[in-house]
TORTI-466519 format. One line per 2 residues: number of its first residue (from 1); their letters; for each residue z, x, y of C-alpha. Coordinates in Angstrom, 3 decimals, decimal comma, padded with zeros to 6 digits, always signed. Each point is the difference from the previous one (the first is absolute). Layout:
<nodes>
NUM	A	Z X Y  ...
</nodes>
This chain:
<nodes>
1	MG	-063,936 +027,970 +039,233  -003,681 -000,303 -001,023
3	FR	+000,857 +001,230 -003,478  +002,719 -002,638 -000,446
5	IT	-002,308 -002,808 +001,032  -002,701 +001,264 -002,329
7	FL	+002,518 +000,190 -002,844  +001,297 -003,560 +000,555
9	IA	-003,527 -001,371 +000,118  -000,853 +001,781 -003,240
11	AF	+003,178 -001,235 -001,646  -000,693 -003,616 +000,955
13	CV	-003,553 +000,310 -001,270  +001,287 +001,201 -003,380
15	LY	+002,492 -002,861 -000,182  -002,619 -002,582 +000,884
17	SI	-002,310 +001,534 -002,579  +002,681 -000,346 -002,674
19	LG	+000,697 -003,616 +001,014  -003,704 -000,748 +000,055
21	FN	-000,430 +001,502 -003,449  +002,918 -002,065 -001,375
23	LY	-001,388 -003,145 +001,559  -003,423 +000,766 -001,470
25	NI	+001,609 +000,715 -003,378  +001,981 -003,248 +000,053
27	QL	-002,861 -002,171 +001,147  -002,761 +001,438 -002,137
29	HK	+001,568 +001,734 -002,976  +003,185 -002,072 -000,428
31	GG	-001,070 -003,156 +001,779  -000,582 -001,802 -003,275
33	YY	+003,435 +000,976 -001,254  +001,867 -001,254 +003,076
35	SA	-002,154 -003,121 +000,230  +000,749 -000,801 -003,630
37	KA	+003,703 +000,690 +000,546  +000,108 -002,324 +003,010
39	AS	-001,850 -002,706 -001,902  +002,338 +000,490 -002,938
41	LA	+003,077 -000,396 +002,195  -001,430 -003,110 +001,638
43	KW	-000,865 -001,456 -003,360  +003,449 +000,825 -001,367
45	SM	+001,764 -001,582 +002,983  -001,890 -003,223 -000,700
47	SS	+000,733 +000,144 -003,715  +003,677 +000,902 +000,460
49	IP	+000,913 -003,643 +000,652  -000,102 -002,083 -003,212
51	NR	-001,437 -003,503 -000,138  +002,635 -002,611 -000,782
53	GN	-000,552 -001,884 -003,239  -001,053 -003,649 +000,087
55	IY	+001,981 -002,981 -001,278  -001,760 -002,716 -001,976
57	LT	+000,849 -003,467 -001,267  -001,775 -001,422 -003,036
59	DS	-001,284 -003,272 -001,438  -000,475 -001,574 -003,420
61	SG	-003,224 +001,971 -000,485  +001,726 +003,311 +000,694
63	DE	-001,916 +000,568 +003,242  +001,517 +002,196 +002,713
65	IP	+000,709 -001,793 +003,295  +000,806 +002,431 +002,856
67	AA	+003,371 -000,717 +001,598  +000,552 +003,291 +001,888
69	IN	-002,798 +002,434 +000,859  -000,849 +002,687 +002,546
71	RD	-002,434 -000,598 +002,847  -001,004 +001,487 +003,349
73	YP	+001,631 -001,409 +003,119  -001,025 +000,698 +003,617
75	QI	+002,709 +001,751 +001,993  +000,118 +000,058 +003,800
77	YA	+001,496 +003,116 +001,540  +000,224 +001,736 +003,370
79	VP	-000,360 +003,593 +001,230  +002,159 -000,219 +003,160
81	KD	-001,173 +003,347 +001,427  -003,525 -001,464 +000,227
83	IV	+001,128 -003,092 +001,935  -000,604 +000,221 +003,752
85	SP	+001,873 -003,147 +001,089  +002,656 -001,242 -002,439
87	TT	+000,650 -003,133 +002,110  -003,676 -001,012 -000,047
89	TV	-000,267 +000,711 -003,719  +003,050 -002,174 -000,741
91	AE	-001,562 -002,877 +001,937  -003,285 +000,358 -001,887
93	LD	+001,720 +000,109 -003,412  +002,138 -003,017 +000,877
95	NF	-003,149 -001,882 +000,961  -001,836 +000,194 -003,308
97	LG	+002,749 +000,858 -002,517  +002,925 -001,973 +001,367
99	ST	+003,336 +001,502 +000,961  +001,743 -001,476 -003,064
101	NL	-002,171 +002,163 -002,273  +000,764 +003,225 +001,893
103	PG	+003,125 +002,186 +000,226  +002,539 -001,234 +002,552
105	NL	+000,165 +003,437 +001,651  -003,780 +000,371 +000,225
107	LQ	-000,014 +001,334 +003,582  +002,542 +002,665 -000,907
109	IL	-002,076 +001,019 -003,055  -003,238 +000,300 +001,973
111	SN	+001,702 +001,911 +002,828  +001,182 +002,812 -002,272
113	KN	-002,568 +002,726 +000,713  +001,545 +002,251 -002,638
115	SL	-000,901 -002,462 -002,742  -003,211 +000,623 -001,919
117	YS	+000,238 -002,998 -002,328  +001,868 -003,311 +000,062
119	IL	-000,614 -003,026 -002,238  -000,334 -003,271 +001,904
121	IK	-000,882 -002,406 -002,851  +000,432 +001,417 -003,497
123	RA	-001,980 -002,721 -001,793  -002,359 -001,628 +002,433
125	TS	-002,274 -002,918 -000,733  -003,763 +000,488 +000,017
127	AQ	-000,180 -002,006 +003,243  +002,589 +002,248 +001,672
129	AD	-001,804 +003,137 -001,143  -003,336 -001,337 +001,255
131	SV	+001,573 -000,784 +003,375  +001,189 +003,572 +000,403
133	DN	-003,331 +001,445 -001,134  -001,951 -002,183 +002,413
135	AK	+002,337 +000,621 +002,943  -000,419 +003,791 -000,265
137	IM	+003,299 +000,715 +001,746  +000,553 +003,709 +000,541
139	GV	+002,899 +001,170 -002,163  +000,134 -003,077 -002,300
141	YV	-001,779 +000,243 -003,348  -000,361 -001,512 -003,474
143	NE	+000,135 +001,748 -003,369  +000,375 -001,101 -003,610
145	IV	+003,123 +000,273 -002,154  +000,620 -000,958 -003,618
147	GR	+002,569 -002,757 -000,456  +001,220 -002,552 -002,528
149	YY	-001,703 -003,366 -000,245  +001,096 -003,080 -001,958
151	PL	-003,033 -002,203 -000,800  +002,112 -002,866 -001,399
153	GT	+002,189 -000,340 +003,088  +003,254 -001,788 -000,787
155	LA	-000,774 -000,507 -003,702  +002,678 +001,706 -002,126
157	SQ	+001,111 +001,889 +003,116  +003,561 +000,628 -001,167
159	VV	-001,246 +001,350 -003,323  -002,586 +002,267 +001,636
161	GY	+002,061 +001,096 +003,042  -001,550 +002,036 +002,810
163	VS	-000,475 +003,570 +001,230  +001,623 +001,103 +003,255
165	QS	-002,125 +001,361 +002,826  +002,252 +003,038 +000,299
167	TP	-001,105 +003,585 -000,603  -000,140 +000,475 -002,900
169	PV	-000,383 -003,652 -001,049  +002,611 -001,273 -002,458
171	GM	-000,026 -003,018 -002,301  +002,418 -002,716 +001,061
173	YG	+001,115 -002,818 -002,291  -001,725 -001,212 -003,155
175	AE	-002,265 +002,162 -002,126  -000,935 +002,094 +003,043
177	KY	+003,602 +001,239 +000,090  +000,859 +000,050 -003,703
179	YN	-003,147 +001,945 -000,894  -000,247 +001,934 +003,272
181	AT	-000,040 +003,438 -001,680  -002,689 -001,071 -002,465
183	LT	-002,139 -001,578 +002,723  +000,447 +002,850 +002,512
185	GT	-001,346 +002,863 -002,097  +000,528 +003,700 +000,824
187	PG	-001,097 +001,642 +003,298  -001,992 +003,232 -000,079
189	EV	+001,725 +003,226 +001,028  -000,530 +003,705 +000,621
191	AN	+002,011 +002,400 -002,161  -000,505 +003,772 -000,060
193	GV	-003,222 -000,410 +001,941  -001,437 -002,476 -002,532
195	AT	-000,756 -003,551 +001,136  +000,282 -002,895 -002,433
197	SA	-001,518 -003,428 +000,475  +002,014 -003,212 +000,011
199	VD	+000,435 -002,109 -003,105  -000,691 -003,644 +000,804
201	GK	+002,553 -002,655 -000,839  -000,410 -002,179 -003,072
203	DI	-000,878 -003,686 +000,061  +002,525 -002,652 -001,043
205	HL	-001,199 -003,030 -001,964  +002,485 -002,828 +000,345
207	TI	+000,528 -002,669 -002,652  -000,080 -002,641 +002,739
209	DR	-002,842 -002,440 -000,668  -001,655 -000,819 +003,310
211	NI	-000,806 -003,596 -000,953  +003,429 -000,877 -001,398
213	QA	+001,623 +001,704 +002,997  -002,150 -001,963 +002,449
215	QA	+000,766 -003,300 -001,747  +003,732 +000,784 -000,095
217	EY	+000,042 +000,799 +003,722  -001,957 -003,151 +000,829
219	LL	+002,366 -002,255 -001,975  +003,066 +001,779 +001,354
221	NE	-001,202 -000,587 +003,541  -000,573 -003,668 -000,838
223	AI	+003,547 -000,337 -001,358  +001,594 +001,753 +002,978
225	TQ	-001,979 -002,048 +002,510  +000,590 -003,307 -001,764
227	HK	+003,750 +000,514 -000,369  +000,653 +002,049 +003,153
229	AA	+001,558 +002,821 -002,022  +001,109 +003,372 +001,354
231	GG	-002,205 +001,836 -002,502  -000,939 +000,269 -003,626
233	TF	-000,911 +002,201 -002,957  -002,451 -000,470 -002,859
235	IV	-000,062 +002,503 -002,900  -002,312 -000,027 -003,013
237	EN	+000,524 +002,388 -002,923  -001,599 +000,545 -003,368
239	PQ	+003,138 -000,171 -002,219  -001,694 +001,807 -002,872
241	TG	-000,720 +003,135 +002,058  +002,132 -000,154 +003,152
243	AI	-003,070 +000,179 +002,265  +000,504 -001,821 +003,310
245	LA	-003,026 -002,228 +000,634  +001,118 -001,373 +003,369
247	LA	+002,838 +000,687 +002,388  -000,214 -002,234 +003,053
249	NL	+002,503 -000,202 +002,844  -000,012 -001,898 +003,267
251	PD	+000,415 +000,889 +002,804  -002,367 +002,956 -000,464
253	FN	-001,937 +002,333 +002,336  -003,395 +001,570 +000,600
255	PN	+000,195 +003,751 -000,723  -002,960 +000,614 +002,336
257	SY	+002,229 -000,977 +002,924  +003,492 +000,533 -001,411
259	GQ	+001,426 +000,921 +003,395  -000,262 -003,624 +001,105
261	YP	+002,473 -001,240 -002,647  +003,819 +000,036 -000,196
263	LN	+001,617 +002,344 -002,512  +001,112 -002,778 -002,336
265	SF	-003,678 -000,847 -000,628  -000,347 +003,217 -001,997
267	ID	+002,902 -000,743 -002,365  -001,038 -001,151 -003,469
269	PA	+002,482 -002,780 -000,915  -001,123 +000,103 -003,626
271	VQ	+001,706 +003,358 -000,510  +001,958 +000,613 +003,218
273	SI	+001,896 -003,298 +000,404  +002,502 -001,772 -002,230
275	FE	+000,844 -003,656 -000,491  +002,237 -002,137 -002,164
277	PG	-002,499 -001,270 -002,578  +001,642 -003,297 -000,868
279	SI	-001,146 -001,860 -003,094  -002,842 +002,366 -000,914
281	MK	+002,893 +002,106 -001,369  +000,761 -002,620 -002,672
283	PV	-002,642 +001,231 -002,491  +001,630 +003,454 +000,202
285	TM	+003,408 -001,498 -000,803  -001,431 -002,141 -002,799
287	SS	-002,047 +002,745 -001,692  +003,022 +002,332 +000,100
289	AL	+002,229 -002,533 -001,786  -002,713 -000,782 -002,547
291	DA	-000,443 +003,712 -000,674  +003,757 +000,450 -000,451
293	GV	+000,039 -002,903 -002,478  +002,760 -001,915 +001,814
295	IQ	-002,197 -003,086 +000,437  -003,076 -001,557 -001,582
297	TS	-002,563 -002,245 +001,637  +001,756 -002,976 -001,628
299	TE	+003,475 +000,935 +001,306  +001,539 -002,858 +001,993
301	YY	+002,690 -000,311 +002,666  +001,395 -002,951 +001,928
303	DS	-001,162 -000,172 +003,612  +002,516 -002,061 +001,968
305	GR	-001,799 +000,569 +003,284  +002,511 +002,451 +001,467
307	LV	+001,726 +003,253 -000,929  +003,052 +001,168 +001,960
309	LN	+000,789 +003,743 -000,010  +002,513 +001,725 +002,272
311	GH	+000,021 -002,973 +002,341  -003,812 -000,035 +000,255
313	TI	-002,089 -002,825 -001,409  -003,376 +000,602 -001,613
315	FD	-002,449 -002,907 -000,046  -003,426 -000,361 -001,519
317	WD	-002,798 -000,215 +002,571  -000,180 -003,811 -000,368
319	KK	+003,827 -000,368 +000,009  -000,184 -002,181 -003,097
321	AH	+001,791 +000,107 -003,364  -002,412 +000,693 -002,872
323	GW	+002,345 -000,541 -002,973  -000,726 +001,829 -003,248
325	TN	-002,806 +002,430 +000,773  -001,827 +002,716 -001,956
327	MT	-001,182 +003,410 +001,208  -003,631 -000,997 +000,511
329	TV	+001,116 -002,685 +002,424  +002,056 +002,584 +001,916
331	IA	-003,253 +001,763 +000,901  -002,185 -003,113 +000,245
333	DS	+002,448 -001,840 +002,291  +001,288 +003,215 +001,660
335	LN	+003,653 -000,784 -000,632  +002,491 +002,321 +001,688
337	IG	+002,901 -001,152 -002,131  -002,061 +000,730 -003,109
339	AA	-000,772 +003,538 +001,218  +003,727 +000,556 +000,591
341	FV	+000,689 -001,230 -003,547  -002,530 +002,500 -001,404
343	EN	+001,530 +002,906 +001,976  +003,475 -000,972 -001,220
345	RL	-001,217 +000,034 -003,606  -001,589 +003,413 +000,554
347	GN	+003,091 +001,489 +001,627  +000,273 +001,763 +003,342
349	QN	-000,431 +003,583 -001,158  -002,880 -000,873 -002,303
351	FL	-001,671 -001,932 +002,812  +000,331 +003,002 +002,316
353	NY	-001,367 +002,313 -002,681  -003,077 -002,195 -000,371
355	LY	-000,504 +000,010 +003,769  +000,002 +003,792 -000,269
357	KF	-002,524 -000,160 -002,842  -002,214 -002,178 +002,194
359	GF	+000,317 +002,701 +002,675  +001,828 -001,888 +002,738
361	NV	+002,055 +003,103 +000,812  -002,960 +002,366 +000,533
363	KT	-003,395 +000,189 +001,680  -003,048 -001,163 -001,926
365	GI	-001,637 +003,376 +000,694  -003,190 -001,514 +001,381
367	DL	-002,176 +002,565 +001,776  +000,568 -001,357 +003,506
369	PG	+002,334 +001,521 +002,614  +003,401 -001,218 +001,100
371	EV	+000,956 -002,070 -003,042  +003,565 -001,317 +000,133
373	VG	+002,404 -001,354 -002,612  +001,674 -003,388 +000,003
375	SL	+003,752 -000,470 -000,287  +002,243 -000,815 -002,955
377	RQ	+003,106 +000,803 +002,024  +001,444 -003,458 -000,576
379	LT	+000,171 +000,825 -003,720  +000,970 +003,671 +000,172
381	RT	+002,867 -000,031 +002,492  +003,553 +000,656 -001,193
383	HT	+001,083 -003,640 -000,058  -002,485 -002,723 -000,870
385	EP	+000,498 -003,722 -000,414  -001,572 -002,445 -002,484
387	ID	-001,912 -001,591 +002,893  -001,744 +003,349 +000,629
389	WA	-001,406 +000,138 -003,527  -000,919 -003,668 -000,088
391	AA	-001,885 +000,246 +003,312  -001,839 +003,128 -001,151
393	SF	-001,240 -001,832 -003,101  -002,180 -002,167 +002,241
395	GQ	-000,896 +002,705 +002,515  +002,584 -000,377 +002,767
397	GV	+002,269 +002,789 +001,218  -002,279 +002,671 -001,469
399	SA	-003,233 +001,240 +001,504  -003,262 +001,682 -000,958
401	TP	-003,345 +000,912 +001,454  -002,894 -002,359 -000,733
403	MR	-001,557 +002,839 -002,017  +003,081 +000,245 -002,218
405	MV	-000,151 -003,730 -000,704  -003,677 +000,350 -000,952
407	EA	+000,968 +002,829 -002,358  +002,789 -002,039 -001,588
409	IS	-002,182 -003,049 -000,679  -002,946 +002,220 -001,029
411	TI	+002,295 +001,505 -002,631  +000,633 -003,454 -001,433
413	AN	-003,724 -000,840 +000,204  -000,800 +003,274 -001,811
415	HG	+002,117 -000,926 -003,044  +003,083 +001,880 +001,228
417	VM	-001,641 +003,346 +000,906  +000,252 +001,273 +003,578
419	MQ	-002,999 +001,862 +001,457  +000,056 +002,375 +002,972
421	PY	-001,638 -001,651 +003,060  -002,670 +002,041 +001,770
423	VD	-002,788 -000,229 +002,595  -001,874 +003,254 -000,730
425	GD	-002,784 -001,075 -002,331  -000,419 +003,533 -001,334
427	QS	+003,417 -000,236 -001,677  +000,447 -001,065 -003,601
429	PK	+002,304 -002,903 -000,946  +003,536 +001,171 -000,757
431	VV	+002,625 -001,771 -002,101  +003,455 +000,093 +001,599
433	RR	+001,974 -001,478 -002,933  +000,529 -003,034 -002,131
435	VV	+002,491 -002,245 +001,786  +000,339 -003,012 -002,318
437	SA	-001,466 -000,844 -003,383  -003,417 -001,577 -000,254
439	TA	+001,646 -003,089 -001,494  +002,408 -000,410 +002,919
441	AD	-002,796 +000,553 +002,519  -002,398 -002,433 -001,686
443	ET	+002,664 -002,695 -000,302  +000,683 +000,373 +003,722
445	VT	-003,729 -000,308 +000,704  -000,070 -003,282 -001,907
447	MM	+002,897 -001,244 +002,137  -001,941 +000,993 +003,131
449	EH	-002,974 -001,996 -001,298  +002,259 -003,065 -000,075
451	DV	+000,923 +000,718 +003,630  -003,707 -000,227 +000,914
453	MH	-000,497 -003,164 -002,071  +003,061 -001,525 +001,643
455	GK	-000,975 +000,876 +003,561  -003,745 -000,658 -000,452
457	LA	-001,000 +001,759 +003,281  -000,769 +003,355 -001,678
459	EI	-002,053 -001,508 -002,843  -003,549 +001,319 -000,462
461	PG	-002,268 -002,155 -002,205  -000,926 +001,784 -003,218
463	YN	+002,728 +002,646 +000,212  +003,585 +000,439 -001,140
465	VA	+001,899 +001,094 +003,095  +003,541 +001,411 +000,184
467	GK	+001,922 +000,057 +003,233  +003,252 -000,380 +001,896
469	SG	+000,832 -001,062 +003,542  +002,821 +001,304 +002,138
471	TA	+001,792 -000,966 +003,187  +002,649 +002,308 +001,427
473	QV	+002,080 -000,264 +003,134  -000,312 +002,808 +002,529
475	PN	+003,254 +001,975 +000,390  +001,658 +000,169 +003,409
477	LK	+000,371 +003,745 +000,508  +002,227 -000,403 +003,083
479	TG	+002,632 -002,504 -001,084  -000,403 -000,030 -003,781
481	GY	-000,939 -002,999 -002,074  -003,420 -001,563 +000,389
483	TN	-002,200 -001,345 +002,787  -001,904 -003,274 -000,057
485	QV	-003,243 +001,866 -000,741  -001,501 +000,424 -003,472
487	ID	-002,480 +002,218 -001,834  -002,328 -001,901 -002,301
489	SY	-001,781 +001,668 -002,910  -002,029 -000,678 -003,098
491	IG	-000,914 +002,416 -002,783  -002,185 -000,660 -003,005
493	FA	-002,762 +001,187 -002,285  -002,905 -001,190 -002,140
495	PA	-001,058 -000,346 -002,722  +003,675 -000,299 -000,840
497	HN	+000,082 +002,038 -003,229  -002,779 +002,466 +000,851
499	PK	+000,201 +000,283 +003,792  -002,667 +001,689 +002,079
501	FV	+002,222 -000,016 +003,080  +003,463 -000,716 +001,341
503	AL	+000,068 -001,319 +003,571  +002,922 -000,438 +002,384
505	IV	-000,117 -001,794 +003,335  +002,950 +000,258 +002,393
507	LY	+000,248 -001,997 +003,233  +002,626 +001,191 +002,468
509	EP	+001,902 -002,616 +001,993  -002,388 -002,977 -000,012
511	AG	+000,839 -002,632 +002,610  +002,391 -002,711 -001,144
513	AP	+001,358 +002,073 -002,924  -002,022 -001,902 -002,632
515	LS	+000,244 +000,495 -003,764  -002,270 +002,488 -001,759
517	GI	-002,518 -002,619 -001,069  -001,858 +000,561 +003,263
519	VV	-001,328 +003,403 -001,149  -001,141 -001,091 -003,461
521	PY	-003,405 -001,423 +001,069  -000,927 +003,335 +001,610
523	WQ	+001,019 +001,848 -003,157  -002,027 -002,458 -002,089
525	QL	-003,106 +000,543 +002,139  +000,221 +003,794 -000,337
527	AS	+000,671 -000,216 -003,747  -003,023 -002,278 -000,459
529	FI	-002,123 +002,402 +002,029  +001,056 +003,002 -002,127
531	LN	-000,657 -001,750 -003,313  -003,451 -001,033 +001,191
533	YY	-000,679 +003,401 +001,585  +000,741 +001,831 -003,255
535	NV	-001,724 -002,658 -002,129  +003,145 -000,415 -002,094
537	PP	-000,739 -002,461 -002,827  +002,212 -003,130 -000,086
539	DN	+002,812 -000,029 -002,565  +001,132 -003,596 +000,297
541	YP	-002,818 -002,323 -001,014  +000,883 -003,714 +000,159
543	IN	+000,107 -001,707 -003,383  -002,434 -002,880 -000,336
545	SS	+001,940 -002,627 -001,941  -003,179 -001,869 -000,915
547	ST	-001,468 +002,955 -001,875  +000,322 +000,255 -003,750
549	IA	-000,230 +002,852 -002,463  -002,391 -000,465 -002,879
551	P	+001,576 +000,375 -003,467
</nodes>
């Protein structure tokens, strides 16, 4: 027995000696190695998550204005196993944080002793974090997380979008969604025992000019408030490049608190909603017929004040007879019967082909998510009637997005050449195609100048301005036909024959269903602002009749 005990003691001594030697070897001889390995793993775990790229707006000086950046947020969390009295802790948290800011099942969360970590407020305010720190409640703590922050608040919110607070975060709506992969970057990973660091996401520089955007949103809000409209859209594009300088929609939202807004606040009506454009379609009809050579600016027709087709009567907006009328007057006086005459001269199939050339059957391809296409169904169904084609000539019965209408008129403003619209300022301008000849486009521009001179409201002293107003009835999607509501719009550009911008304002369902003249003053104010902002030299100096030229 004594031998066995002696043997066991000796054996244990040997084992402890071996363990002691290994411990000594690890701590002293290999301590540096393991310490470095642990530090390396810790460092890699921190670097395995990429930083999301920023989003910037710009201004006329080319400065970068942050619209979406990363910042640290305080996060309040609980360690339920450390909480002695869940009921008391709930009462304390309710007292200085407020029950509305805390999870509804807070008592259940804090009572779960198997839980080691539970988020109570994912993005707390500084005041909330300070309250928790000062209260020193056992089991309730504050740490810092990196989250998305939008310094400009609601400005250009539907263009910028937001990032979800999910894990991992994902871009939702706007540029945050469209360029999510670019902004996200590549996480680090371990492969075959080798750790790689994350690759940070790239920044996006939008073409949106902060100052034009802010002015557009201000004026749009004024128009909506003044006329009790359901909403509105303002788009500004450089027709020579396709760059979008402003894209304003109301209602909008604040991406810093997106959870407080209804889903329809995130929709971008400029590219995700369609409307019947009304008379702003007339320049498209006119330029198509001029390009086809079936009319000239001097072509005349007799306007009797009414046109009956298939039992339907078309009137001009003023319900008057205008007698013998030329093409310029069709645009200047916005005559529906004249537009129907032009479409009839062009021919139905040719008219449809030109609508295709202007892109009304496809998306514009702008780099924003969720773009939709308007409808030409009234013209492409098996059996069509003359009234369908006549109505389409002045923008009724067919539909388009506001962005498509901007593209169509920008094509005319750009001497017949369509440019690809874009919001990523790192892109290069891209020609889509020539749609109509430069002659046809420029003759249409001259007609649109007469529209401005006739209406007066869009005039800007010192500048030649081209424009067109539109009023369209809102379709009744339940019973067919139209409601008593209207959509008012105005689109124009300046200087007329070398435009620096094309701007479209759309007002949805203003109270009292007024004519489109109500939106023109807001367009005129934005156009004046842009010309002054870019220091565009005047191109329409008044002639002083008293001056003489020396021989």
